[in-house]
C-alpha positions as CSV (number, residue, x, y, z in Angstrom):
1,M,156.9,107.9,-54.0
2,K,155.3,106.5,-50.9
3,K,154.5,110.0,-49.7
4,L,152.6,110.6,-52.9
5,I,150.7,107.3,-53.0
6,W,149.6,106.6,-49.5
7,P,147.2,109.5,-49.2
8,I,145.3,108.3,-52.2
9,L,145.3,104.7,-51.1
10,A,143.3,105.5,-48.0
11,L,141.0,108.1,-49.5
12,T,137.9,106.2,-50.5
13,L,138.2,103.0,-48.5
14,T,137.6,104.2,-44.9
15,A,135.3,106.6,-43.0
16,C,132.7,106.0,-40.3
17,Q,129.8,104.1,-38.8
18,D,129.2,101.7,-35.9
19,K,130.1,98.0,-35.1
20,L,132.4,95.5,-36.6
21,P,130.1,93.0,-38.4
22,E,130.0,89.4,-37.2
23,R,129.1,88.1,-40.7
24,S,131.4,87.9,-43.7
25,T,131.8,91.1,-45.7
26,A,130.0,89.4,-48.6
27,N,126.9,88.9,-46.6
28,L,127.1,92.1,-44.6
29,H,124.3,93.9,-46.4
30,E,123.3,92.0,-49.6
31,L,124.5,88.8,-51.2
32,P,126.7,89.4,-54.2
33,A,124.9,90.0,-57.5
34,P,126.6,87.7,-60.1
35,E,124.0,88.8,-62.7
36,L,125.6,92.3,-62.5
37,G,129.2,90.9,-62.6
38,E,129.8,91.0,-58.8
39,S,132.0,88.3,-57.2
40,W,133.2,87.5,-53.7
41,T,135.1,84.5,-52.2
42,P,136.4,83.6,-48.7
43,K,139.8,84.9,-50.0
44,N,138.3,88.3,-50.3
45,D,137.2,88.2,-46.7
46,E,140.8,87.4,-45.7
47,Q,142.1,90.3,-47.8
48,A,139.6,92.7,-46.2
49,Q,140.6,91.6,-42.7
50,N,144.3,92.2,-43.6
51,I,143.7,95.7,-44.8
52,L,141.5,96.4,-41.8
53,A,144.3,95.3,-39.5
54,H,146.8,97.7,-41.1
55,T,144.3,100.5,-41.0
56,R,143.6,100.0,-37.3
57,E,147.3,100.3,-36.6
58,I,147.5,103.6,-38.6
59,V,144.5,105.1,-36.8
60,N,145.9,104.1,-33.4
61,E,149.4,105.5,-34.2
62,R,148.0,108.9,-35.1
63,A,145.7,109.0,-32.1
64,A,148.6,108.3,-29.8
65,T,150.3,111.5,-31.1
66,S,147.2,113.8,-31.4
67,G,145.1,112.5,-28.5
68,V,142.0,112.5,-30.8
69,M,140.9,109.8,-33.3
70,N,140.4,111.4,-36.6
71,R,139.2,109.9,-39.8
72,D,141.9,107.9,-41.4
73,A,140.9,109.4,-44.8
74,H,139.4,112.8,-45.6
75,P,140.1,114.1,-42.1
76,K,140.4,117.7,-43.2
77,A,136.9,119.1,-43.7
78,H,136.4,122.4,-45.4
79,G,132.9,122.4,-43.9
80,C,129.6,120.7,-43.6
81,V,126.8,122.7,-45.2
82,Q,123.0,122.5,-45.4
83,A,121.6,121.4,-48.7
84,S,118.7,119.8,-50.5
85,M,118.3,117.5,-53.5
86,T,115.3,117.6,-55.8
87,I,114.7,114.5,-58.0
88,D,114.1,114.9,-61.7
89,N,113.7,111.4,-63.1
90,K,111.8,112.2,-66.3
91,N,114.7,111.1,-68.5
92,L,115.4,108.0,-66.5
93,P,114.1,104.7,-67.9
94,A,111.2,103.4,-65.7
95,A,113.2,100.3,-64.7
96,H,115.8,102.6,-63.1
97,R,113.4,104.8,-61.2
98,V,114.4,103.1,-57.9
99,G,115.4,104.2,-54.4
100,V,115.7,107.9,-54.0
101,F,115.2,108.3,-57.8
102,A,111.7,106.7,-57.7
103,Q,109.5,109.8,-57.2
104,N,109.8,112.8,-59.5
105,A,110.0,116.3,-58.0
106,K,110.7,114.8,-54.5
107,T,113.0,117.0,-52.4
108,F,115.2,115.5,-49.7
109,D,116.9,117.6,-47.0
110,A,120.7,117.0,-47.0
111,W,124.1,117.7,-45.6
112,V,127.2,118.0,-47.8
113,R,130.7,117.6,-46.5
114,F,133.7,118.9,-48.5
115,S,137.2,117.6,-47.7
116,N,140.7,116.8,-48.6
117,G,141.6,113.1,-48.9
118,D,145.1,113.0,-47.5
119,P,145.1,111.1,-44.1
120,D,147.7,113.6,-42.9
121,G,145.9,116.5,-44.5
122,A,145.0,118.3,-41.3
123,K,148.7,119.2,-41.1
124,K,149.0,120.3,-44.7
125,P,148.0,123.4,-46.6
126,D,145.2,123.2,-49.1
127,I,147.6,124.3,-51.9
128,E,149.2,120.9,-52.0
129,K,147.8,118.5,-54.6
130,D,145.3,116.1,-53.2
131,V,142.1,114.1,-53.9
132,R,139.2,116.3,-53.0
133,G,135.9,114.9,-51.6
134,M,132.2,115.7,-51.7
135,A,129.9,113.5,-49.5
136,V,126.2,114.1,-49.8
137,K,123.9,112.7,-47.1
138,L,120.1,112.7,-47.9
139,M,118.0,112.3,-44.8
140,N,114.9,110.4,-43.9
141,I,115.1,107.8,-46.7
142,E,112.5,105.1,-46.7
143,G,113.9,101.6,-47.2
144,S,117.4,102.6,-46.0
145,E,118.5,100.7,-42.9
146,S,120.4,103.7,-41.7
147,G,117.7,106.2,-42.7
148,S,120.1,108.0,-45.0
149,Q,121.4,107.8,-48.5
150,D,125.0,108.8,-48.7
151,F,126.7,109.6,-52.0
152,L,130.5,109.7,-51.6
153,M,132.4,111.3,-54.4
154,I,135.9,112.4,-55.3
155,T,137.6,114.5,-58.0
156,S,138.7,111.3,-59.9
157,K,136.4,109.6,-62.4
158,E,138.0,106.1,-61.8
159,F,139.3,104.2,-58.9
160,F,142.9,103.1,-58.6
161,S,142.7,99.4,-57.8
162,K,141.0,96.7,-59.8
163,D,139.7,94.4,-57.0
164,G,140.4,93.0,-53.6
165,D,143.6,91.1,-54.8
166,D,145.0,94.2,-56.5
167,Y,144.1,96.4,-53.5
168,L,145.9,94.1,-51.1
169,K,149.0,94.0,-53.3
170,L,149.1,97.8,-53.3
171,F,148.7,97.9,-49.5
172,N,151.5,95.4,-49.1
173,A,153.7,97.4,-51.5
174,L,153.1,100.5,-49.4
175,T,154.3,98.8,-46.2
176,G,157.3,97.1,-48.0
177,G,159.5,100.0,-48.9
178,T,160.5,102.0,-52.0
179,A,161.7,99.0,-54.0
180,R,158.4,97.1,-53.6
181,L,156.5,100.3,-54.4
182,A,158.5,100.7,-57.6
183,L,157.9,97.1,-58.6
184,Y,154.1,97.6,-58.0
185,G,154.1,100.6,-60.3
186,I,155.9,98.6,-63.0
187,T,153.6,95.5,-62.7
188,H,150.4,97.5,-62.3
189,P,150.8,100.5,-64.6
190,L,147.1,101.3,-64.9
191,S,146.6,101.3,-61.1
192,A,149.7,103.5,-60.7
193,K,148.5,105.9,-63.4
194,R,145.1,106.3,-61.6
195,L,146.9,106.8,-58.3
196,L,149.2,109.6,-59.4
197,G,146.6,111.3,-61.6
198,A,144.0,111.6,-58.9
199,R,145.7,114.4,-57.1
200,V,144.7,117.9,-58.1
201,K,144.7,121.6,-57.0
202,I,141.4,123.4,-56.9
203,A,140.3,127.0,-56.3
204,N,137.0,126.4,-54.6
205,P,135.2,123.3,-53.3
206,V,131.9,124.2,-54.9
207,K,133.3,125.0,-58.3
208,V,134.6,121.5,-59.3
209,S,132.9,118.2,-60.3
210,Y,133.0,115.1,-58.2
211,F,132.5,111.4,-59.2
212,S,131.5,108.1,-57.5
213,S,134.7,106.5,-58.9
214,V,133.4,103.0,-58.0
215,T,130.3,101.2,-59.1
216,Y,126.8,101.1,-57.6
217,K,123.5,99.3,-58.2
218,L,120.7,101.0,-60.2
219,G,117.8,98.5,-60.1
220,N,118.7,95.8,-62.6
221,R,121.9,97.5,-63.8
222,S,125.1,98.9,-62.4
223,M,125.9,102.6,-62.5
224,R,128.3,105.4,-61.6
225,F,127.3,108.9,-60.7
226,K,128.6,112.4,-60.5
227,A,127.8,115.9,-59.3
228,E,128.6,118.8,-61.6
229,P,128.3,122.5,-60.9
230,C,125.2,124.0,-62.5
231,A,127.2,126.9,-63.9
232,A,130.7,126.6,-65.3
233,T,132.3,129.6,-63.6
234,A,136.1,129.7,-63.6
235,E,137.9,130.7,-60.4
236,T,141.6,131.0,-59.8
237,I,143.7,129.9,-56.8
238,P,144.6,132.9,-54.6
239,A,148.1,134.4,-55.3
240,N,149.1,133.9,-51.6
241,P,146.8,131.0,-50.4
242,G,146.5,130.4,-46.7
243,P,146.6,126.9,-45.3
244,R,142.8,126.7,-45.2
245,Y,142.0,128.8,-48.2
246,L,139.4,126.2,-49.5
247,Q,137.4,126.6,-46.3
248,E,137.7,130.4,-46.6
249,R,136.4,130.2,-50.2
250,L,133.5,127.9,-49.2
251,V,132.5,130.3,-46.4
252,Q,132.8,133.4,-48.6
253,T,130.9,131.9,-51.5
254,L,127.9,130.8,-49.4
255,A,127.8,134.0,-47.4
256,K,127.2,135.9,-50.7
257,G,124.8,133.4,-52.3
258,S,123.8,129.8,-53.1
259,A,125.6,127.1,-54.9
260,C,124.1,124.4,-57.2
261,Y,125.0,121.0,-58.6
262,N,123.4,118.9,-61.2
263,F,123.4,115.2,-60.2
264,Y,123.8,112.5,-62.9
265,V,123.7,108.7,-63.0
266,Q,125.5,106.7,-65.6
267,P,123.7,103.4,-66.2
268,N,126.1,100.7,-67.4
269,L,124.9,99.9,-70.9
270,D,128.0,98.0,-71.9
271,P,128.7,95.6,-69.0
272,Q,131.1,93.5,-71.0
273,R,133.5,96.5,-71.4
274,N,132.6,98.0,-68.1
275,P,133.1,95.2,-65.5
276,V,131.9,95.9,-62.0
277,E,135.0,94.3,-60.6
278,D,137.4,96.7,-62.3
279,P,136.5,100.3,-61.4
280,R,139.8,101.5,-63.0
281,Q,138.1,101.3,-66.4
282,I,136.9,104.4,-68.2
283,W,133.2,104.0,-69.3
284,D,132.5,105.3,-72.8
285,E,130.0,108.1,-72.2
286,K,128.6,107.7,-75.8
287,K,127.6,104.1,-75.1
288,S,126.7,104.7,-71.5
289,P,125.6,108.4,-71.3
290,Y,125.0,110.3,-68.1
291,I,121.4,111.1,-67.3
292,K,120.5,114.0,-65.0
293,V,118.4,112.8,-62.1
294,G,118.4,115.7,-59.7
295,T,119.6,119.1,-58.5
296,I,121.6,119.6,-55.3
297,T,121.0,123.1,-53.9
298,I,123.2,124.6,-51.3
299,P,121.5,127.7,-50.0
300,Q,123.2,130.9,-48.8
301,Q,124.2,130.4,-45.2
302,T,126.6,131.3,-42.4
303,G,127.8,129.5,-39.3
304,I,129.9,126.9,-41.2
305,T,132.9,127.4,-39.0
306,S,131.0,127.7,-35.7
307,A,132.1,125.4,-32.9
308,A,128.9,123.4,-32.9
309,Q,128.9,122.9,-36.7
310,T,132.6,122.1,-36.8
311,N,131.9,119.4,-34.1
312,F,128.9,118.1,-36.1
313,C,131.1,117.9,-39.2
314,E,133.7,115.9,-37.3
315,N,131.2,113.5,-35.7
316,L,129.1,113.0,-38.8
317,S,129.2,109.5,-40.4
318,M,129.4,109.2,-44.1
319,D,129.2,105.6,-45.5
320,P,128.4,104.4,-49.0
321,W,126.4,101.5,-47.4
322,H,123.9,104.1,-46.0
323,S,121.8,103.3,-49.0
324,H,118.5,102.1,-50.3
325,P,119.1,98.4,-51.4
326,Q,118.3,99.3,-55.1
327,T,121.2,101.8,-55.2
328,R,123.6,100.0,-52.9
329,P,127.4,99.7,-53.6
330,L,128.7,97.0,-55.9
331,G,132.0,95.2,-56.2
332,Q,134.8,93.9,-54.1
333,I,136.3,97.3,-53.2
334,N,132.9,98.4,-51.9
335,R,132.3,95.2,-49.9
336,M,135.7,95.8,-48.2
337,R,134.5,99.3,-47.4
338,A,131.4,97.8,-45.8
339,L,133.7,96.1,-43.2
340,I,136.3,98.8,-42.8
341,Y,134.1,101.9,-42.7
342,K,132.1,100.5,-39.8
343,E,135.1,99.3,-37.7
344,I,137.1,102.5,-38.1
345,S,134.1,104.6,-37.2
346,R,133.5,102.4,-34.1
347,M,137.1,103.0,-33.1
348,R,136.9,106.7,-33.8
349,H,133.7,107.4,-31.9
350,E,134.6,105.2,-28.9
351,G,138.0,106.8,-28.8
352,N,136.6,110.3,-28.9
353,R,133.7,109.4,-26.5
354,T,131.1,110.6,-29.0
355,T,127.9,109.0,-30.2
356,V,127.1,107.5,-33.6
357,L,123.9,109.1,-34.8
358,E,122.3,110.0,-38.1
359,P,121.0,113.6,-38.5
360,V,117.3,114.0,-39.5
361,N,117.1,117.7,-40.1
362,H,119.1,120.9,-40.4
363,T,119.1,121.6,-36.7
364,P,121.1,118.5,-35.4
365,C,122.5,120.3,-32.3
366,V,119.1,120.3,-30.5
367,G,116.8,117.5,-29.5
368,A,117.5,113.8,-30.0
369,T,120.6,114.3,-32.2
370,A,122.3,117.0,-30.0
371,A,125.2,114.6,-29.3
372,L,126.3,115.0,-32.9
373,C,127.5,118.5,-31.9
374,E,129.5,117.5,-28.8
375,T,133.3,118.2,-28.8
376,P,135.4,115.1,-29.4
377,K,137.2,114.3,-26.1
378,K,140.9,113.5,-25.7
């Protein structure tokens, strides 16, 4: 049971950026928004620090074996690919035309990283069930402190923990043996159901839908979002799949032509039933319908598995707090991510002697961002 649950536990909480914040997690970026149902207390700060301490230990243990500090979640990338996102906000209410959604027909250059969520996924074949990830980085975003807008998504509509208290209990169960894990599953049935149901098999990274799972701000409301393939084309898993068949499918697909995603936001129109501090809840799509706000285009391309682009993909930082303030993350889980993403990234980049940089174009290996393409050093 522990083997099944731990990969999902880590999958959306940690990734990359720079320094450990000196302020509390609650004040790291924006004060909590109680009018949107967001809450944070000193107890949550303590919970976040406890989870961070465990996560540091895990990253250091793996690095001692491999010699390289990898991401503690989503370490196995199928590839980072060039893309763009064109905004289509005509169906979005005026109050929600904020951040990157403010200007109709605006096109942003982007990078997209496809991955497996299992922290030990680099050693495992793609045929194993896993939570799959799609992270979209829009570049050169006005109003974003990082200069980027990162949309992190997985193949699960809902998250698997309610809030900081629930998440810490799960983490303690994972480090407490099989009996404690079993007890957690009995006492937290909805969280356990979300955990076990999040693992899937897929045939091609660009043929499935991805979801924000947790909640974000959309002006004066909360929201979720998703990316859905423009065309519903079925594809089967190979009869004899290789250990990296998802990367092979990605490379083959984009060598032949382009790929496309419709990007949707789901404004929360029923906040009483859709609390910000319980991302396990399913939002009724009839009461809170999805609204298309853009199209992600991944053009035909090669070079995805080149040494330079592979290094770039490893060194790239994806962080949900790379965001315009009007579309920032919401909720206790996301505030914990604000702390943990930054610290684990700091460890990873320092350990690999690489530089934390944000790309600004589709040629990151030259000029001021060339360090993004350096080989991580043991």
